[in-house]
VOLOMAR-50336 format. One line per field, with one value per residue: residue number from 1; x, y, z of N, C-alpha, C in turn. Coordinates in Angstrom, 1 decimal, m for minus. Layout:
! VOLOMAR-50336
nr = [NUM;...]
n_c1 = [X;...]
n_c2 = [Y;...]
n_c3 = [Z;...]
ca_c1 = [X;...]
ca_c2 = [Y;...]
ca_c3 = [Z;...]
c_c1 = [X;...]
c_c2 = [Y;...]
c_c3 = [Z;...]
! end
This chain:
! VOLOMAR-50336
nr = [1;2;3;4;5;6;7;8;9;10;11;12;13;14;15;16;17;18;19;20;21;22;23;24;25;26;27;28;29;30;31;32;33;34;35;36;37;38;39;40;41;42;43;44;45;46;47;48;49;50;51;52;53;54;55;56;57;58;59;60;61;62;63;64;65;66;67;68;69;70;71;72;73;74;75;76;77;78;79;80;81;82;83;84;85;86;87;88;89;90;91;92;93;94;95]
n_c1 = [0.8;2.0;3.7;1.8;0.7;2.9;3.0;4.0;4.3;3.3;4.8;4.3;4.3;1.5;0.3;m0.6;m1.6;m1.3;m3.1;m5.1;m4.0;m3.1;m4.4;m4.7;m3.1;m3.9;m2.8;m0.5;1.0;0.0;1.8;2.1;3.0;6.4;7.1;9.4;9.9;7.5;7.3;9.7;9.1;6.8;8.0;9.8;8.0;6.8;9.1;9.7;7.7;7.0;4.6;2.6;3.7;3.5;0.7;0.1;1.3;m0.2;m2.7;m2.1;m1.7;m4.3;m5.7;m4.6;m6.0;m8.2;m7.4;m6.9;m7.1;m9.2;m11.1;m11.6;m12.6;m15.0;m16.4;m16.8;m18.4;m20.6;m21.6;m22.2;m24.1;m26.2;m27.0;m29.4;m30.3;m29.7;m31.6;m31.2;m33.2;m36.5;m39.4;m41.8;m43.7;m42.6;m44.0]
n_c2 = [m1.2;1.2;1.6;2.2;4.6;6.3;6.6;4.7;2.8;m0.4;m3.5;m6.7;m10.2;m12.2;m13.1;m13.9;m11.1;m9.2;m8.8;m7.3;m4.9;m4.1;m2.8;m4.2;m3.1;m0.5;0.8;m0.6;m3.8;m7.2;m10.1;m13.4;m15.9;m16.7;m16.1;m14.8;m13.5;m12.1;m10.4;m8.9;m7.7;m6.1;m4.3;m3.1;m1.9;0.1;1.7;2.6;4.3;7.1;8.7;6.8;5.6;7.7;8.0;5.6;6.0;8.1;6.8;4.9;6.4;7.3;4.9;4.1;5.5;4.0;2.3;3.8;4.6;6.2;5.9;3.2;2.9;4.4;2.9;0.5;1.7;2.4;m0.2;m1.2;0.6;m0.1;m2.4;m4.3;m4.0;m6.5;m8.1;m9.6;m10.2;m11.3;m9.7;m10.5;m11.3;m13.4;m16.6]
n_c3 = [0.0;0.7;m1.5;m3.5;m2.4;m2.6;m5.3;m7.1;m10.1;m10.4;m11.0;m10.8;m9.6;m10.1;m7.4;m4.1;m2.2;m4.1;m6.2;m5.1;m4.9;m7.4;m10.3;m13.1;m15.9;m15.4;m13.1;m12.9;m13.6;m13.5;m13.5;m14.8;m12.5;m12.2;m14.9;m16.5;m18.9;m19.6;m17.4;m17.7;m20.2;m19.5;m17.7;m19.5;m21.2;m19.7;m19.1;m21.6;m22.2;m21.1;m20.7;m20.2;m17.9;m16.2;m16.0;m14.8;m12.4;m11.3;m11.1;m9.2;m6.9;m6.6;m6.2;m3.8;m1.9;m1.3;0.7;2.8;6.3;7.3;5.2;5.2;7.8;7.6;5.7;7.2;9.2;7.8;7.1;9.7;10.6;9.0;10.1;12.0;15.4;17.8;20.1;23.2;24.9;25.4;24.3;25.2;28.0;30.7;31.4]
ca_c1 = [0.0;2.9;4.1;0.7;0.6;4.0;2.8;4.8;3.7;3.7;4.9;4.4;3.7;0.1;0.3;m1.0;m2.5;m1.0;m4.3;m5.9;m3.3;m2.8;m5.5;m3.9;m3.2;m4.3;m1.7;0.6;0.8;0.1;2.4;2.0;4.1;7.6;7.2;10.3;9.8;6.4;7.7;10.6;8.4;6.0;8.9;10.3;6.9;6.7;10.3;9.7;6.5;6.9;3.2;1.9;4.2;2.9;m0.7;0.0;1.7;m1.4;m3.7;m1.7;m2.1;m5.8;m6.1;m4.2;m7.0;m9.2;m6.8;m6.8;m7.8;m10.5;m12.0;m12.0;m13.5;m16.3;m17.0;m17.3;m19.5;m21.8;m22.1;m22.7;m25.3;m27.3;m27.4;m30.5;m29.8;m30.2;m32.0;m31.1;m34.3;m37.7;m40.3;m43.0;m43.6;m42.4;m45.1]
ca_c2 = [0.0;2.3;1.8;2.9;6.0;7.1;6.8;3.8;1.9;m1.7;m4.7;m7.8;m11.5;m12.4;m14.0;m13.3;m10.0;m8.2;m8.6;m6.3;m3.6;m3.7;m2.8;m4.6;m2.2;0.8;1.3;m1.6;m5.1;m8.5;m11.0;m14.8;m16.4;m17.3;m15.8;m13.7;m12.8;m11.1;m9.5;m8.0;m6.9;m5.1;m3.3;m2.4;m1.1;1.3;2.5;3.2;5.1;8.0;9.1;5.7;5.5;8.8;7.7;4.5;6.6;8.9;5.8;4.2;7.3;7.3;3.6;4.0;6.1;3.0;1.6;4.8;4.2;6.9;5.3;1.8;3.1;4.9;1.7;m0.3;2.4;2.2;m1.5;m1.3;1.5;m0.8;m3.7;m4.2;m4.4;m7.9;m8.1;m10.9;m10.4;m11.4;m8.7;m11.2;m11.6;m14.8;m17.2]
ca_c3 = [0.0;0.7;m2.9;m4.2;m1.9;m3.1;m6.7;m7.9;m11.0;m9.9;m11.9;m9.8;m9.9;m9.7;m6.3;m2.8;m2.1;m5.1;m7.0;m4.5;m5.1;m8.8;m11.3;m14.2;m17.0;m15.0;m12.2;m12.9;m14.3;m12.8;m14.4;m14.4;m11.7;m12.8;m16.3;m16.5;m20.2;m19.6;m16.4;m18.4;m21.3;m18.9;m17.2;m20.6;m21.8;m18.9;m19.2;m22.9;m22.4;m19.9;m20.5;m19.6;m16.6;m15.3;m15.8;m13.8;m11.1;m10.8;m10.8;m8.0;m5.8;m6.4;m5.7;m2.4;m1.1;m0.8;1.8;3.9;7.5;7.4;4.2;5.7;9.0;7.0;5.1;8.4;9.9;6.9;7.3;11.0;10.6;8.4;10.9;13.0;16.8;18.2;21.5;23.9;25.8;24.7;24.7;25.7;29.5;31.1;32.0]
c_c1 = [0.9;3.4;3.1;0.7;1.7;4.0;3.7;3.9;4.2;3.8;5.3;3.9;2.3;0.0;0.0;m1.9;m2.2;m2.2;m5.2;m5.3;m3.2;m4.1;m4.7;m4.2;m3.6;m3.2;m0.5;0.2;0.9;0.7;2.2;3.3;5.2;7.7;8.1;10.2;8.7;6.7;8.7;10.0;7.5;6.8;9.4;9.2;6.7;7.9;10.3;8.6;6.3;5.4;2.4;2.4;3.6;1.5;m0.8;0.3;0.5;m2.5;m3.4;m2.0;m3.6;m6.3;m5.7;m5.2;m8.0;m8.6;m6.5;m7.6;m9.2;m11.5;m12.5;m12.9;m14.9;m17.0;m17.6;m18.5;m20.8;m22.5;m22.8;m24.0;m26.5;m27.8;m28.5;m29.9;m30.5;m30.4;m31.8;m32.3;m35.6;m38.6;m41.6;m42.7;m43.4;m43.7;m44.8]
c_c2 = [1.3;2.6;2.6;4.4;6.9;7.3;5.9;3.0;0.5;m2.8;m5.8;m9.1;m11.6;m13.5;m13.3;m12.1;m8.9;m7.8;m7.5;m4.9;m3.1;m3.9;m3.0;m3.7;m0.8;1.5;0.4;m2.8;m6.2;m9.4;m12.4;m15.1;m17.1;m17.1;m14.6;m12.9;m11.8;m10.1;m8.4;m7.1;m5.8;m4.0;m2.4;m1.4;0.2;2.2;3.2;4.1;6.0;8.5;8.0;5.5;6.5;8.5;6.6;5.1;7.4;7.9;5.1;5.1;7.3;6.0;3.5;4.6;5.1;2.2;2.6;4.4;4.9;6.3;4.0;2.0;3.6;3.7;0.8;0.3;2.3;0.9;m1.7;m0.5;0.8;m2.0;m3.4;m4.7;m5.7;m7.8;m9.5;m11.2;m10.4;m10.3;m9.2;m11.5;m13.1;m15.3;m18.3]
c_c3 = [0.0;m0.7;m3.7;m3.7;m2.4;m4.6;m7.6;m8.9;m10.6;m11.0;m11.0;m10.3;m9.4;m8.6;m5.0;m3.0;m3.2;m6.0;m6.4;m4.7;m6.5;m9.7;m12.7;m15.5;m16.7;m14.1;m12.1;m13.7;m13.3;m13.8;m13.9;m13.5;m12.5;m14.4;m16.5;m17.8;m20.2;m18.6;m17.0;m19.4;m20.7;m18.3;m18.4;m21.2;m21.0;m19.0;m20.5;m23.2;m21.1;m19.7;m19.8;m18.2;m15.7;m15.1;m14.8;m12.4;m10.4;m10.3;m9.5;m6.8;m5.5;m5.8;m4.2;m1.5;m0.5;0.4;3.0;5.1;7.6;6.4;4.7;6.9;8.6;6.4;6.2;9.0;9.1;7.0;8.6;11.2;10.0;9.1;11.8;14.4;17.1;19.7;22.1;24.8;25.0;25.2;25.3;27.2;29.7;31.7;32.9]
! end
């Protein structure tokens, strides 16, 4: 997430949590695991295209906002506000 926040274009293997961070073709590239040729080609494509690299950097900063603590807290709050309270007591009198 720190890499996104600093505006890095990411070129990573499609493994683990990277798929949550990288929007393939928007802020970086997800490469097949152990495919060095595609990894190198993706790096080369960014290095040879400064405009695309800059667009990826901007997109990374934008995507990083989704991982901001305030954003996450607001999302949890919205979910919790929509929940109905659960009462452990019956409203009917005991007989």
